[in-house]
A tleap script that builds the chain and sets N, CA, C and O, in Angstrom:
source leaprc.protein.ff14SB
mol = sequence {
  NMET ALA VAL ALA SER ALA PRO VAL ILE ALA
  ALA ALA PRO ALA GLN ALA ALA LEU GLU CYS
  PRO TYR PRO ASN VAL CYS PHE TYR ASP ASP
  SER GLY ARG ARG THR GLY GLU PHE ASN ASP
  VAL THR SER GLU TRP GLN ASN ILE PRO PRO
  GLY ALA ALA SER HIE GLY ALA ARG LEU ALA
  TYR ASN THR ARG ASN ASP ASP VAL ALA TYR
  LEU ARG PHE GLU GLY GLY LYS GLN LEU CYS
  LEU PRO PRO GLY GLN VAL PHE ASP LEU SER
  ASN GLY THR LEU ASN GLY ILE ARG ILE ALA
  LYS SER ALA LYS CYS CGLU
}
set mol.1.N position { -54.198 -111.733 14.095 }
set mol.1.CA position { -52.930 -111.167 14.483 }
set mol.1.C position { -51.961 -111.301 13.318 }
set mol.1.O position { -51.838 -112.380 12.738 }
set mol.2.N position { -51.292 -110.250 12.978 }
set mol.2.CA position { -50.302 -110.276 11.907 }
set mol.2.C position { -49.064 -111.019 12.374 }
set mol.2.O position { -48.665 -110.946 13.536 }
set mol.3.N position { -48.472 -111.733 11.433 }
set mol.3.CA position { -47.256 -112.481 11.727 }
set mol.3.C position { -46.124 -111.855 10.945 }
set mol.3.O position { -46.207 -111.722 9.724 }
set mol.4.N position { -45.080 -111.474 11.628 }
set mol.4.CA position { -43.927 -110.862 10.972 }
set mol.4.C position { -42.985 -111.943 10.483 }
set mol.4.O position { -42.872 -113.009 11.090 }
set mol.5.N position { -42.310 -111.658 9.380 }
set mol.5.CA position { -41.250 -112.551 8.934 }
set mol.5.C position { -40.038 -112.307 9.809 }
set mol.5.O position { -39.731 -111.174 10.181 }
set mol.6.N position { -39.364 -113.382 10.127 }
set mol.6.CA position { -38.196 -113.282 10.999 }
set mol.6.C position { -37.028 -112.668 10.257 }
set mol.6.O position { -36.707 -113.095 9.147 }
set mol.7.N position { -36.383 -111.666 10.854 }
set mol.7.CA position { -35.154 -111.169 10.243 }
set mol.7.C position { -34.101 -112.256 10.380 }
set mol.7.O position { -33.834 -112.748 11.477 }
set mol.8.N position { -33.521 -112.613 9.280 }
set mol.8.CA position { -32.579 -113.726 9.243 }
set mol.8.C position { -31.197 -113.243 9.649 }
set mol.8.O position { -30.790 -112.133 9.307 }
set mol.9.N position { -30.476 -114.090 10.385 }
set mol.9.CA position { -29.109 -113.746 10.762 }
set mol.9.C position { -28.146 -114.544 9.907 }
set mol.9.O position { -28.561 -115.278 9.010 }
set mol.10.N position { -26.884 -114.402 10.180 }
set mol.10.CA position { -25.797 -115.023 9.424 }
set mol.10.C position { -26.219 -116.321 8.757 }
set mol.10.O position { -26.763 -117.212 9.409 }
set mol.11.N position { -25.973 -116.425 7.487 }
set mol.11.CA position { -26.442 -117.563 6.704 }
set mol.11.C position { -25.526 -118.773 6.807 }
set mol.11.O position { -25.457 -119.407 7.860 }
set mol.12.N position { -24.834 -119.095 5.749 }
set mol.12.CA position { -24.105 -120.354 5.636 }
set mol.12.C position { -23.130 -120.650 6.773 }
set mol.12.O position { -23.170 -121.766 7.291 }
set mol.13.N position { -22.259 -119.736 7.201 }
set mol.13.CA position { -21.323 -120.095 8.269 }
set mol.13.C position { -22.022 -120.515 9.560 }
set mol.13.O position { -21.608 -121.486 10.193 }
set mol.14.N position { -23.065 -119.805 9.957 }
set mol.14.CA position { -23.782 -120.159 11.181 }
set mol.14.C position { -24.470 -121.503 11.025 }
set mol.14.O position { -24.459 -122.315 11.950 }
set mol.15.N position { -25.068 -121.749 9.866 }
set mol.15.CA position { -25.751 -123.005 9.632 }
set mol.15.C position { -24.780 -124.172 9.664 }
set mol.15.O position { -25.105 -125.234 10.195 }
set mol.16.N position { -23.600 -123.990 9.106 }
set mol.16.CA position { -22.614 -125.063 9.066 }
set mol.16.C position { -22.196 -125.469 10.470 }
set mol.16.O position { -21.886 -126.637 10.703 }
set mol.17.N position { -22.180 -124.536 11.406 }
set mol.17.CA position { -21.760 -124.828 12.777 }
set mol.17.C position { -22.875 -125.476 13.597 }
set mol.17.O position { -22.600 -126.064 14.643 }
set mol.18.N position { -24.113 -125.381 13.149 }
set mol.18.CA position { -25.245 -125.928 13.887 }
set mol.18.C position { -25.573 -127.328 13.391 }
set mol.18.O position { -25.714 -127.552 12.189 }
set mol.19.N position { -25.692 -128.257 14.309 }
set mol.19.CA position { -26.098 -129.606 13.948 }
set mol.19.C position { -27.596 -129.723 14.158 }
set mol.19.O position { -28.100 -129.592 15.273 }
set mol.20.N position { -28.297 -129.972 13.059 }
set mol.20.CA position { -29.750 -130.123 13.109 }
set mol.20.C position { -30.150 -131.055 11.975 }
set mol.20.O position { -30.058 -130.674 10.808 }
set mol.21.N position { -30.594 -132.273 12.294 }
set mol.21.CA position { -30.947 -133.213 11.240 }
set mol.21.C position { -32.163 -132.744 10.438 }
set mol.21.O position { -33.138 -132.247 11.002 }
set mol.22.N position { -32.092 -132.906 9.125 }
set mol.22.CA position { -33.215 -132.614 8.235 }
set mol.22.C position { -34.288 -133.667 8.496 }
set mol.22.O position { -33.937 -134.829 8.698 }
set mol.23.N position { -35.546 -133.333 8.503 }
set mol.23.CA position { -36.218 -132.060 8.238 }
set mol.23.C position { -36.715 -131.394 9.515 }
set mol.23.O position { -37.919 -131.181 9.657 }
set mol.24.N position { -35.861 -131.073 10.410 }
set mol.24.CA position { -36.259 -130.520 11.704 }
set mol.24.C position { -36.113 -129.008 11.780 }
set mol.24.O position { -35.404 -128.384 10.990 }
set mol.25.N position { -36.807 -128.445 12.754 }
set mol.25.CA position { -36.563 -127.086 13.217 }
set mol.25.C position { -35.948 -127.272 14.597 }
set mol.25.O position { -36.578 -127.833 15.494 }
set mol.26.N position { -34.717 -126.801 14.766 }
set mol.26.CA position { -33.985 -127.011 16.019 }
set mol.26.C position { -33.826 -125.708 16.786 }
set mol.26.O position { -33.792 -124.619 16.213 }
set mol.27.N position { -33.731 -125.857 18.095 }
set mol.27.CA position { -33.519 -124.727 18.989 }
set mol.27.C position { -32.237 -124.942 19.776 }
set mol.27.O position { -31.851 -126.074 20.065 }
set mol.28.N position { -31.575 -123.827 20.122 }
set mol.28.CA position { -30.275 -123.863 20.789 }
set mol.28.C position { -30.253 -122.875 21.939 }
set mol.28.O position { -30.931 -121.848 21.910 }
set mol.29.N position { -29.451 -123.203 22.968 }
set mol.29.CA position { -29.292 -122.294 24.098 }
set mol.29.C position { -28.146 -121.319 23.837 }
set mol.29.O position { -27.576 -121.301 22.746 }
set mol.30.N position { -27.813 -120.514 24.834 }
set mol.30.CA position { -26.768 -119.494 24.691 }
set mol.30.C position { -25.408 -120.064 24.327 }
set mol.30.O position { -24.603 -119.380 23.694 }
set mol.31.N position { -25.140 -121.301 24.715 }
set mol.31.CA position { -23.832 -121.906 24.436 }
set mol.31.C position { -23.803 -122.633 23.096 }
set mol.31.O position { -22.775 -123.199 22.723 }
set mol.32.N position { -24.926 -122.626 22.364 }
set mol.32.CA position { -24.988 -123.306 21.076 }
set mol.32.C position { -25.379 -124.769 21.179 }
set mol.32.O position { -25.349 -125.485 20.178 }
set mol.33.N position { -25.743 -125.227 22.368 }
set mol.33.CA position { -26.180 -126.610 22.573 }
set mol.33.C position { -27.623 -126.753 22.091 }
set mol.33.O position { -28.485 -125.942 22.429 }
set mol.34.N position { -27.872 -127.799 21.293 }
set mol.34.CA position { -29.231 -128.034 20.802 }
set mol.34.C position { -30.110 -128.460 21.971 }
set mol.34.O position { -29.782 -129.398 22.698 }
set mol.35.N position { -31.231 -127.759 22.143 }
set mol.35.CA position { -32.132 -128.041 23.258 }
set mol.35.C position { -33.400 -128.750 22.825 }
set mol.35.O position { -34.141 -129.257 23.667 }
set mol.36.N position { -33.660 -128.796 21.537 }
set mol.36.CA position { -34.859 -129.472 21.066 }
set mol.36.C position { -34.977 -129.415 19.567 }
set mol.36.O position { -34.318 -128.616 18.901 }
set mol.37.N position { -35.838 -130.288 19.038 }
set mol.37.CA position { -36.097 -130.306 17.600 }
set mol.37.C position { -37.541 -130.730 17.369 }
set mol.37.O position { -38.088 -131.564 18.091 }
set mol.38.N position { -38.134 -130.141 16.358 }
set mol.38.CA position { -39.522 -130.409 16.002 }
set mol.38.C position { -39.577 -130.697 14.512 }
set mol.38.O position { -38.842 -130.084 13.737 }
set mol.39.N position { -40.447 -131.631 14.094 }
set mol.39.CA position { -40.569 -131.911 12.662 }
set mol.39.C position { -41.993 -132.181 12.203 }
set mol.39.O position { -42.209 -132.443 11.020 }
set mol.40.N position { -42.962 -132.125 13.092 }
set mol.40.CA position { -44.343 -132.392 12.707 }
set mol.40.C position { -45.018 -131.144 12.152 }
set mol.40.O position { -44.994 -130.079 12.769 }
set mol.41.N position { -45.626 -131.299 10.963 }
set mol.41.CA position { -46.468 -130.240 10.408 }
set mol.41.C position { -47.795 -130.320 11.154 }
set mol.41.O position { -48.429 -131.375 11.189 }
set mol.42.N position { -48.212 -129.213 11.744 }
set mol.42.CA position { -49.444 -129.205 12.528 }
set mol.42.C position { -50.283 -127.975 12.198 }
set mol.42.O position { -49.768 -126.959 11.731 }
set mol.43.N position { -51.572 -128.087 12.449 }
set mol.43.CA position { -52.444 -126.921 12.269 }
set mol.43.C position { -52.577 -126.147 13.579 }
set mol.43.O position { -53.055 -125.013 13.588 }
set mol.44.N position { -52.159 -126.754 14.669 }
set mol.44.CA position { -52.215 -126.128 15.990 }
set mol.44.C position { -50.802 -125.887 16.506 }
set mol.44.O position { -49.841 -126.484 16.021 }
set mol.45.N position { -50.690 -125.018 17.482 }
set mol.45.CA position { -49.397 -124.749 18.108 }
set mol.45.C position { -48.932 -125.943 18.922 }
set mol.45.O position { -49.730 -126.596 19.594 }
set mol.46.N position { -47.636 -126.224 18.858 }
set mol.46.CA position { -46.993 -127.158 19.770 }
set mol.46.C position { -46.401 -126.284 20.877 }
set mol.46.O position { -45.487 -125.497 20.635 }
set mol.47.N position { -46.922 -126.428 22.072 }
set mol.47.CA position { -46.476 -125.585 23.177 }
set mol.47.C position { -45.093 -125.989 23.659 }
set mol.47.O position { -44.740 -127.169 23.674 }
set mol.48.N position { -44.323 -124.995 24.049 }
set mol.48.CA position { -43.020 -125.202 24.679 }
set mol.48.C position { -43.142 -124.542 26.053 }
set mol.48.O position { -42.843 -123.359 26.208 }
set mol.49.N position { -43.581 -125.314 27.043 }
set mol.49.CA position { -43.890 -124.736 28.351 }
set mol.49.C position { -42.653 -124.378 29.164 }
set mol.49.O position { -41.562 -124.881 28.894 }
set mol.50.N position { -42.823 -123.504 30.165 }
set mol.50.CA position { -41.710 -123.218 31.076 }
set mol.50.C position { -41.197 -124.535 31.662 }
set mol.50.O position { -41.982 -125.412 32.023 }
set mol.51.N position { -39.906 -124.656 31.747 }
set mol.51.CA position { -39.296 -125.886 32.236 }
set mol.51.C position { -38.840 -126.803 31.122 }
set mol.51.O position { -37.962 -127.640 31.331 }
set mol.52.N position { -39.427 -126.660 29.926 }
set mol.52.CA position { -38.976 -127.452 28.780 }
set mol.52.C position { -37.625 -126.914 28.325 }
set mol.52.O position { -37.359 -125.716 28.432 }
set mol.53.N position { -36.781 -127.794 27.821 }
set mol.53.CA position { -35.417 -127.398 27.443 }
set mol.53.C position { -35.391 -126.254 26.432 }
set mol.53.O position { -34.509 -125.398 26.498 }
set mol.54.N position { -36.345 -126.225 25.496 }
set mol.54.CA position { -36.327 -125.198 24.447 }
set mol.54.C position { -37.091 -123.932 24.809 }
set mol.54.O position { -37.061 -122.963 24.050 }
set mol.55.N position { -37.776 -123.916 25.954 }
set mol.55.CA position { -38.472 -122.696 26.380 }
set mol.55.C position { -37.426 -121.606 26.597 }
set mol.55.O position { -36.497 -121.776 27.387 }
set mol.56.N position { -37.579 -120.507 25.904 }
set mol.56.CA position { -36.609 -119.424 26.021 }
set mol.56.C position { -35.331 -119.658 25.229 }
set mol.56.O position { -34.304 -119.044 25.519 }
set mol.57.N position { -35.382 -120.542 24.227 }
set mol.57.CA position { -34.199 -120.802 23.388 }
set mol.57.C position { -33.663 -119.504 22.797 }
set mol.57.O position { -34.398 -118.522 22.692 }
set mol.58.N position { -32.404 -119.491 22.414 }
set mol.58.CA position { -31.762 -118.284 21.900 }
set mol.58.C position { -31.530 -118.296 20.399 }
set mol.58.O position { -31.235 -117.253 19.815 }
set mol.59.N position { -31.658 -119.466 19.758 }
set mol.59.CA position { -31.422 -119.555 18.320 }
set mol.59.C position { -32.333 -120.626 17.749 }
set mol.59.O position { -32.557 -121.657 18.382 }
set mol.60.N position { -32.863 -120.384 16.544 }
set mol.60.CA position { -33.689 -121.367 15.846 }
set mol.60.C position { -33.117 -121.590 14.456 }
set mol.60.O position { -32.649 -120.649 13.815 }
set mol.61.N position { -33.152 -122.834 13.990 }
set mol.61.CA position { -32.665 -123.193 12.656 }
set mol.61.C position { -33.709 -124.074 11.990 }
set mol.61.O position { -34.016 -125.160 12.482 }
set mol.62.N position { -34.258 -123.606 10.866 }
set mol.62.CA position { -35.247 -124.351 10.096 }
set mol.62.C position { -34.530 -125.058 8.945 }
set mol.62.O position { -34.183 -124.420 7.951 }
set mol.63.N position { -34.305 -126.368 9.069 }
set mol.63.CA position { -33.598 -127.118 8.020 }
set mol.63.C position { -34.517 -127.552 6.892 }
set mol.63.O position { -34.044 -128.089 5.891 }
set mol.64.N position { -35.792 -127.336 7.025 }
set mol.64.CA position { -36.748 -127.806 6.017 }
set mol.64.C position { -36.556 -127.033 4.711 }
set mol.64.O position { -36.144 -125.873 4.713 }
set mol.65.N position { -36.863 -127.701 3.599 }
set mol.65.CA position { -36.692 -127.085 2.279 }
set mol.65.C position { -37.914 -126.299 1.821 }
set mol.65.O position { -37.779 -125.291 1.128 }
set mol.66.N position { -39.099 -126.749 2.201 }
set mol.66.CA position { -40.326 -126.187 1.643 }
set mol.66.C position { -41.360 -125.762 2.677 }
set mol.66.O position { -42.485 -125.421 2.313 }
set mol.67.N position { -41.006 -125.775 3.949 }
set mol.67.CA position { -41.987 -125.480 4.988 }
set mol.67.C position { -41.485 -124.368 5.907 }
set mol.67.O position { -40.314 -124.335 6.285 }
set mol.68.N position { -42.382 -123.472 6.251 }
set mol.68.CA position { -42.036 -122.404 7.195 }
set mol.68.C position { -42.312 -122.876 8.619 }
set mol.68.O position { -43.070 -123.822 8.836 }
set mol.69.N position { -41.697 -122.213 9.569 }
set mol.69.CA position { -41.957 -122.478 10.983 }
set mol.69.C position { -42.421 -121.177 11.625 }
set mol.69.O position { -41.717 -120.167 11.592 }
set mol.70.N position { -43.609 -121.216 12.205 }
set mol.70.CA position { -44.105 -120.061 12.948 }
set mol.70.C position { -43.662 -120.217 14.394 }
set mol.70.O position { -43.857 -121.270 15.002 }
set mol.71.N position { -43.073 -119.178 14.931 }
set mol.71.CA position { -42.571 -119.182 16.296 }
set mol.71.C position { -43.404 -118.227 17.129 }
set mol.71.O position { -43.680 -117.102 16.712 }
set mol.72.N position { -43.800 -118.680 18.304 }
set mol.72.CA position { -44.622 -117.864 19.199 }
set mol.72.C position { -43.824 -117.539 20.462 }
set mol.72.O position { -43.076 -118.372 20.975 }
set mol.73.N position { -43.999 -116.322 20.944 }
set mol.73.CA position { -43.265 -115.842 22.111 }
set mol.73.C position { -44.231 -115.441 23.214 }
set mol.73.O position { -45.397 -115.143 22.954 }
set mol.74.N position { -43.734 -115.434 24.455 }
set mol.74.CA position { -44.542 -114.929 25.560 }
set mol.74.C position { -44.975 -113.509 25.223 }
set mol.74.O position { -44.185 -112.726 24.695 }
set mol.75.N position { -46.205 -113.180 25.520 }
set mol.75.CA position { -46.755 -111.881 25.174 }
set mol.75.C position { -47.523 -111.914 23.865 }
set mol.75.O position { -48.166 -110.927 23.506 }
set mol.76.N position { -47.470 -113.050 23.129 }
set mol.76.CA position { -48.261 -113.214 21.924 }
set mol.76.C position { -47.580 -112.905 20.610 }
set mol.76.O position { -48.143 -113.193 19.554 }
set mol.77.N position { -46.391 -112.329 20.630 }
set mol.77.CA position { -45.680 -112.023 19.387 }
set mol.77.C position { -45.425 -113.317 18.616 }
set mol.77.O position { -45.107 -114.352 19.201 }
set mol.78.N position { -45.573 -113.234 17.271 }
set mol.78.CA position { -45.316 -114.381 16.409 }
set mol.78.C position { -44.398 -113.966 15.273 }
set mol.78.O position { -44.488 -112.852 14.756 }
set mol.79.N position { -43.521 -114.873 14.897 }
set mol.79.CA position { -42.622 -114.658 13.764 }
set mol.79.C position { -42.666 -115.875 12.862 }
set mol.79.O position { -42.973 -116.983 13.302 }
set mol.80.N position { -42.356 -115.654 11.603 }
set mol.80.CA position { -42.290 -116.734 10.633 }
set mol.80.C position { -40.838 -116.930 10.208 }
set mol.80.O position { -40.177 -115.988 9.772 }
set mol.81.N position { -40.349 -118.162 10.338 }
set mol.81.CA position { -38.986 -118.515 9.969 }
set mol.81.C position { -39.021 -119.281 8.652 }
set mol.81.O position { -39.510 -120.410 8.613 }
set mol.82.N position { -38.507 -118.685 7.563 }
set mol.82.CA position { -38.531 -119.342 6.254 }
set mol.82.C position { -37.655 -120.599 6.223 }
set mol.82.O position { -36.812 -120.792 7.099 }
set mol.83.N position { -37.857 -121.451 5.216 }
set mol.83.CA position { -37.040 -122.656 5.077 }
set mol.83.C position { -35.552 -122.323 4.969 }
set mol.83.O position { -35.168 -121.342 4.331 }
set mol.84.N position { -34.720 -123.155 5.603 }
set mol.84.CA position { -33.274 -123.039 5.486 }
set mol.84.C position { -32.652 -121.865 6.208 }
set mol.84.O position { -31.499 -121.526 5.938 }
set mol.85.N position { -33.376 -121.230 7.119 }
set mol.85.CA position { -32.876 -120.014 7.757 }
set mol.85.C position { -32.607 -120.196 9.250 }
set mol.85.O position { -33.164 -121.079 9.902 }
set mol.86.N position { -31.742 -119.338 9.762 }
set mol.86.CA position { -31.393 -119.278 11.181 }
set mol.86.C position { -31.906 -117.942 11.722 }
set mol.86.O position { -31.840 -116.922 11.036 }
set mol.87.N position { -32.420 -117.955 12.962 }
set mol.87.CA position { -32.948 -116.737 13.555 }
set mol.87.C position { -32.507 -116.616 15.006 }
set mol.87.O position { -32.533 -117.593 15.755 }
set mol.88.N position { -32.108 -115.426 15.394 }
set mol.88.CA position { -31.722 -115.105 16.766 }
set mol.88.C position { -32.986 -114.810 17.576 }
set mol.88.O position { -33.733 -113.889 17.247 }
set mol.89.N position { -33.224 -115.580 18.621 }
set mol.89.CA position { -34.426 -115.452 19.439 }
set mol.89.C position { -34.206 -114.658 20.720 }
set mol.89.O position { -35.070 -114.654 21.597 }
set mol.90.N position { -33.084 -113.998 20.839 }
set mol.90.CA position { -32.718 -113.377 22.111 }
set mol.90.C position { -33.603 -112.197 22.517 }
set mol.90.O position { -33.493 -111.723 23.648 }
set mol.91.N position { -34.467 -111.714 21.641 }
set mol.91.CA position { -35.331 -110.584 21.989 }
set mol.91.C position { -36.692 -110.998 22.516 }
set mol.91.O position { -37.578 -110.156 22.668 }
set mol.92.N position { -36.872 -112.285 22.799 }
set mol.92.CA position { -38.146 -112.752 23.323 }
set mol.92.C position { -37.994 -114.124 23.948 }
set mol.92.O position { -36.942 -114.753 23.833 }
set mol.93.N position { -39.053 -114.592 24.616 }
set mol.93.CA position { -39.037 -115.912 25.233 }
set mol.93.C position { -39.940 -116.838 24.437 }
set mol.93.O position { -41.162 -116.699 24.466 }
set mol.94.N position { -39.342 -117.772 23.735 }
set mol.94.CA position { -40.053 -118.731 22.893 }
set mol.94.C position { -40.954 -119.614 23.738 }
set mol.94.O position { -40.537 -120.124 24.778 }
set mol.95.N position { -42.224 -119.800 23.279 }
set mol.95.CA position { -43.104 -120.715 23.999 }
set mol.95.C position { -43.990 -121.557 23.089 }
set mol.95.O position { -44.892 -122.241 23.573 }
set mol.96.N position { -43.746 -121.519 21.763 }
set mol.96.CA position { -44.526 -122.364 20.872 }
set mol.96.C position { -43.988 -122.373 19.460 }
set mol.96.O position { -43.293 -121.450 19.035 }
set mol.97.N position { -44.328 -123.450 18.724 }
set mol.97.CA position { -43.923 -123.594 17.327 }
set mol.97.C position { -45.059 -124.248 16.555 }
set mol.97.O position { -45.795 -125.083 17.081 }
set mol.98.N position { -45.180 -123.850 15.299 }
set mol.98.CA position { -46.124 -124.493 14.379 }
set mol.98.C position { -45.441 -124.542 13.025 }
set mol.98.O position { -45.079 -123.502 12.475 }
set mol.99.N position { -45.261 -125.739 12.481 }
set mol.99.CA position { -44.652 -125.913 11.164 }
set mol.99.C position { -45.782 -126.043 10.153 }
set mol.99.O position { -46.706 -126.832 10.345 }
set mol.100.N position { -45.705 -125.266 9.075 }
set mol.100.CA position { -46.767 -125.235 8.072 }
set mol.100.C position { -46.238 -125.616 6.700 }
set mol.100.O position { -45.093 -125.317 6.359 }
set mol.101.N position { -47.079 -126.281 5.914 }
set mol.101.CA position { -46.722 -126.677 4.554 }
set mol.101.C position { -46.855 -125.483 3.624 }
set mol.101.O position { -47.798 -125.388 2.839 }
set mol.102.N position { -45.909 -124.590 3.727 }
set mol.102.CA position { -45.857 -123.414 2.873 }
set mol.102.C position { -44.402 -123.011 2.753 }
set mol.102.O position { -43.681 -122.983 3.751 }
set mol.103.N position { -43.962 -122.699 1.546 }
set mol.103.CA position { -42.567 -122.309 1.343 }
set mol.103.C position { -42.342 -120.833 1.655 }
set mol.103.O position { -41.199 -120.385 1.755 }
set mol.104.N position { -43.424 -120.078 1.809 }
set mol.104.CA position { -43.306 -118.640 2.061 }
set mol.104.C position { -44.102 -118.251 3.289 }
set mol.104.O position { -45.135 -118.846 3.596 }
set mol.105.N position { -43.609 -117.251 3.979 }
set mol.105.CA position { -44.323 -116.716 5.136 }
set mol.105.C position { -45.543 -115.937 4.652 }
set mol.105.O position { -45.456 -115.159 3.702 }
set mol.106.N position { -46.660 -116.148 5.300 }
set mol.106.CA position { -47.895 -115.463 4.909 }
set mol.106.C position { -48.437 -114.663 6.061 }
set mol.106.O position { -49.475 -114.014 5.928 }
savepdb mol mol.pdb
quit
């Protein structure tokens, strides 16, 4: 399955308003409240099941400097979030994450 690179949204101002400790990938709800954070590099997906705070999150922020975060959505769609970027997740329901030791989306 091909993985698309995530279209990045507002850079520095949005990042400055989001609190996410390095080296985490954080998720936020509609009100901007942080609902979860992940920092483990894994070869397998970390599931975010229905009922989990970050399931269906609306915003993702990858604070890592050299690692991408692959995001999985219900229906199988996958996106790659580059290091240091923020992404709007409102077009899908997030249900998994995998952080990889790669500075570029492949």
